[in-house]
N, C-alpha and C positions, 0 to 999 in steps of 0.2 A: 362907229368896231363894226368891220365886217361882218358880211352873215356866216363864213364859214372860213373861221382861221387859218393859216398858212399851216403846212403840216412840216412837222420835225424832216430834217435830211438824212438823221444818222440812218443808220441800217437795218440798224435795228428796232427802229419803229418807225415805220415805214406810212402807220397809218395815224397816229400819235400829233395831236395839236400840237400848237406852241402853244403852250401856255406862257400869260406875262407872271413875271416873278411880283408877291407882296414883298411891300416894301418895309411893315412893319411887322414885328415879331409875334403879333396878333392876330395880323392876317395868315403869316404863313406858319401859323400853328391852326386857324382852320382850315386851311389847303393840304394841312399835311393828314389831318383827322378827317377830312372829306374824299381825300387819296384814299385814305388806308378802307375804308365804311364801303368804297366802292369799284378799289381794284385787288385788298386782297392780301394789298403788298406788301414786305415788312416796312414796320414804323420808319426805319430808317431810308429805305431805300425812297419813300415817300416823304420825308424831311427833307432830303437831298434833292427829290425833285423840286419839293416847294422851296425853294431859295437856302433851308438855311443849309452851313457847312456841316462839317462832321461833329466837330469841337461845339460849333454854335447849339446843334441837336441836342448833344449832350446837356452840356451846359444849362438850355432850356428845361429839359428834364429834373435836372437835379433839385431838390424837394419840393419838387409840384406832384405831389400825389392825384390831385385834381387833374390830371393832365393825363396821368400812365391811366387811371380810370377812365377818360374818357376816349382812349387808346384800345383799354378793354371791350368797350361798349362798343366801339366802330368795328373792332374785328368778331366782336360776336355778333353784329350786324351782317358782316360779310357773310357768313359761318352761315348763318340761319337762311340767306339766300342760295346761298350757294346748293346746301343741302335740302333747302324748296325745291331748285332746279332736278336735281339728283332723282329726290324722291318723284316730284310729279312725272319725268320720263321715262320711271324704274318701273310707275303705275301704268302711263300711257304706252309703253309701248310691250307692257306683260314682258320686262325682262328680270327674269330670276338671277342672272348673274349684277345686274344693278342692285337690286334685292339684298343678291348676298353680299356684295362689295361695300351696300349703308349697314347690313347688321357687323361686320366683321370689323370694321373703324366703328361704330359705336359700340360695340361688344369685343372687344378683338378675343379675349380669354373664352369664351364661350365659342364665337364663331369666327375667330381669325385662323390663320396660320397655327400650327402648334409648331414649335421649334425643337427639332430631337438635336440636343449638341455634344458631342463627346468630345473631352478634354485629357486629352493621353499625357498628365505632368509626370508620370514616374512617381508619383507621391511626392509630400514635402519635405523630405531628407533629398530629393532631386532640388526641388526648387531652390534650398537652401547653399547647395553648389553649385546655381547657376552664377555668373558672370554676370553684372548689369546689361552690358550686350547681350548677352542669352535670352535674359529677362524680357529685354524690350521684343529681339528677333520672335520671341514663345509668341508673345502681347500681341503682336501684329496679327500674326499667324490667328490667334485665337481670333482677332478682331475681323479678319479678313473672313473669317470661315461663318461667323456671327451675321456679317452683313449681307452675305453672300444665302443666305439663310433665309432674308428677308424678302418678304413680299415687297414689289414693285415700288408702290406709295411708303412704305417706312420706309425702305432705301435711301429712296429722293431724299425723304423727311430727315433723317439720321445724318446725311451725309453731305444735303445743305446746313444744318443747323452743326457740324463740326465745321463749314465753311465760314460761319459768321460768328464773332465773339459774344455779342450777344444774348443770340440762340443759343450758344451751347453751355454758355450759364444756366440759362432756365431749359435745355434738358439733361443737369448734369442735377436739377433739384427738378425733376421727375417725380410727379404725386405719388403719393403710397397707392399702392396697391388696393382694387375698392376690395370689401370684406366681403365674403360670399354669401349666399343669401342662405 
């Protein structure tokens, strides 16, 4: 085996090593879990990189709660590692901006940006009179206003979630708000 594996030639992955594609399903599962743990990329992206086809990955997931638990553990490992990097740099650099960012992400209701949204729908009677096309236009305008009011990290996360069917379903099942202390 060469000491330094050949590098990928694709423009977006200049420094990524060329990975051998595991042949067995179990080996592809292990490669997927490791990629999730070390890169934080979505499980689907990691599975595709590990050699699964899109449909093959979802067939593998079907009826495998143990695999879903392992994915959640790998994601948690990555989150803790990245949080540790941010916290240690915030302390080392004495950065109040980094500290505030940590607080805003962890406790958005207390430290995050406050969204002031005004929707002028002209009352329930006006909505009842709107055609489906008018409602769709109004809904798009409200969504655009909400997205524009989001802080950059939330906006990126929201837009990424909307582009990925699995993440969109997860986003739609957002957890209940934490009870006030």
